[in-house]
N, C-alpha and C positions, 0 to 999 in steps of 0.2 A: 413302411417308414413310420406310420402312426403307431404301430404296435411296438416298434423298437423304442420310440420315444416314451411310450407308456411304460415299457419294460424298464427303461433307464430311470424313470421317475418313481418307480414302485419301491425302490430302496431308500428313498429320501425319508427324513424324519416326519413323524406325525405332526410335528410343529408347523409344517407347511400347510396343513389343513386348517390352521387357525387364521382368521382374518388378520391383516397386517396391524391394525390399530390395537387389537387384543394381544398381539404377540409381545408387546412391551410390558404387559402386565403379568407375564408368566413369572412365577416365583423362582428366585435364584437359589442355587444350592447354598447351604449354610456356610461351607468353607469359603465360597466365593465372596459372600457378604463379609466374612471376617477379614479376608485379605483386602477387600476394598476399604474398609474402615481403618485397617492398620496402615495402609498406604496414605490415607487421608490424614491420620494423626501424625505420621512421620513428616509428611509434607508441611503440615501446619507448624510443627516444632522447628523444622529447618527455617521456615519463613520467619518465625518469631525470633529465633536466635540471630538470623541474618540482619533483621531490623534493629535488634539491640546492638549488635556489633557495629553496624553502620552509624547508629546514633553516637555511640561512644567514640568511634574514630573521628566523626565529624566534630564532636565536642572537644576532643584532644587537639585536633588540628586548628580549630578556630579559636581556642582559648588564648588569652594574652600570654606571650612568652616573657620571661625575665632573664634576658641574656647577661645582665650584670649581677644576678643573684637576688636574694631577698634578705631582709633583716632577720627572719627566723632561720633560714637555711644557710646563711652566710653569703656575703657578697664576693664577687670575683676578686676584689682587691684585698679581701681578708686573708690572714694567714690560715693555712689548712690545719685547723685543730683536729685532734682525734675524736672529737665528740661534737654534737650539735648543742649550742648554747641554749639553756633553758630560758624561756621568757616568763617573766612574772610581773604582776601588777604591784607597783610600789606607790605608797602614799607619800608624796613629798611633804617636807616640813620646813619650818623656818620663816614663814611669812610673818612680817611685822603685824602687831596688833596695837590698838590705841585705846587708852582709857578715856573716859568722858571728859577729862580735863585737857585732852589733846596730847598727853604724854605717850610716847611709843614704848612698847615692850615686846619681848619675845617669850612665848610660852616655854615652860620648863621641858627639858628633854625627857622623853619616855625611854627609860633604860630597859624596858621589857621587850622592845621591838627587836627583830633580828639585826645582827651586824650587817652592814656598817652603820646603820642609822641610829644605833644606840650609843654612839660616841660623840664627844664634843670636839668640833673642829675649828671653832672660832671663839674669840674672846681674848682677854689679856693673856699674853704668852705664858705658857706653863709646860712643865714636863709631860703632863697628862695629854695636852693638846699635841705636843710634838710627837709623842708616842702613837697617838691615834693616827696622825698623818703617815708616820713611818709604816705602821701596820697596813695602811690603805694602799700605798704605792711602792713601797720598798720590799724586796728588790724588784726593779722593773725590767732589767736586762737579763739575758741568758744566752748560753752557747747554742748555736744552731749548726746543723751539718752542712756540708758542701752541697748535698743534694737538695736540702731545703732552701739554701741560698739560690741555687740555680732555678728551682721551681718558682721562687718568689720574684727574682729580679732578672732572670734570663741571662743574657751575655754580660750584663752590667754587674753581675755578682762579684767579680774580681775587685771592683771598686770598694767593696765593703769588707775586705779582709782585715782582720784585727792584727795589726803588726806588732802589738805588744803582748797580747795574751795568746795569739795563734787562733786559727779557725775563724769563726764569724760570730759577732755579738750583735744582738738585736733585742727588741722588746715590743710588747703590744702597745699600740697607740694610746689605749685607755689609761695606762699607768704613766706614760710620759706626760699626757695632758693633766693628770692629777698632780704630778710633780710640779707642773707649771702653776696650777692653782695654789699649791702650797708655797711656791716661790713668791707669788704675788702677795699672799698672806704675810709672809716673812718681811716683805719690803715695807710693810706698815710699821715695823719695829726694828729699825736699823741698829739700835743700841744692843739688841740681843742677837740679831742676824745681820752682821755687817757684810757689805758687798766684798767680793774677791775679784782679782783680775779676770778670772774665768767666768764668774757669775756676778756680773755687775749690771749697770743700766741697760746695756744692749741685750743682755740675756732676759732682763725683765720685759723689754719690748717684744722680744721673741716669744716669750710665754704668753703675753697678752694677745699677740696675734694668732698664736696656735689655738688659744681658747676661742677666739673669734671664729676661726676657720672651722673648728670642730663643731661649734654650735650651729653654724650655717650648714655644714655638711649633714649633721644629724637631722636638722629640719623638723623638730618636734611640732606636731599639729594638735597636741593636747590643748583644749580650750581653757584659757585662764580667765575667770570671771572677776568682777569687781563688786565690792559690797560697801554699803554706806556705814560710816562711823560718825557718830554724833560729835565726838571730841574734835574732829578736824573739819566737820561740816561738809564732807563730800565723799565720794566713793574712792576706794583704794583697792589695789589688786589683792587677790587671795590665791597665791601660787601653790597652796597646799592641796593640790589635785592629784588624782591617781594617774600614773604614767605606766606604760608598758616598757619593761627594761630587760636587757640581758642580765642574767644572774652574775653579778660581780664575784660572788663567793666561788663559783666554779672557776672563773678565770683566774682569780687570785690563787686558789689552790693549785691549779695547773702550772702557773708560773713558778710557784714555790717548788713544785716537784721537778721543774727544769733546772733548778740550781744544783750545784755540785753536791753529791750525796743523795739527791732525789731520785725517784725511780724512773724519771724520764730524762735524766741528765744526758747530754751529748758530750762525750769526752772531746777535748780539744786536741787537734793534731799538732805535731811539732811545727814551729814557725818556719815558713818557707817564703819569707818576704825580704826583698832587697831594699833596705832603707834608702840607699843612695839614689837608686833609680825609681823607687816607688812602685815596684812591680812584684807580682806574685811569681815565685819560681816554680 
């Protein structure tokens, strides 16, 4: 039996003749070492990529959401424009100044700044001022498709059918509000801009309230400082500060192109409105 055991062990590797503690120090074949380090590198890369992916996923999940949209990317209540409005910094103008004798004045307009800030909008009525306002907010309305009406107002879209022109007529709020500012301006000069049955005192109140709501809705948090004027003996606001604004030139150009003859004009469909019942057929 002892011989058979010895015979069986005689075919074992010479490695078994090395003491156990020294066996671990035997040199590995070169290819085995290469495979070991290759697997180690792959494992490390996978671990690193997994960590990065986990971090990004956690950051995305935990970051604040904006379910109502943003000023830069458009709000949920905004009309779906075919472009993202450009934001630009605008230096406001028009803050009153005071001479040392206490007399107030307004600095001269800089005609070299970009439109619309290079126009005169206030002062004694003139054709120049009237034309500046027309260029600013007219035309404000345009034809929109039935699909646009449905996407904007849902089932209520039928309430806004244009029973005179056909289709649907609407406009961007910015230009309606500018119309209201212009209407308030005109109210200071009734001899040149008399009220009409449609645009009278009630319309003036409507415009003032629309301006109020728009200012509250926008909620600008740009800080307005005060500065000391010797002529009046106390501080007075300096509203000529930089604000971040949507580029009105883009919006103005787009609305112009939505007019008849423009490249984005939406043709009106034949009138399908029952005047007696007030329903869309």
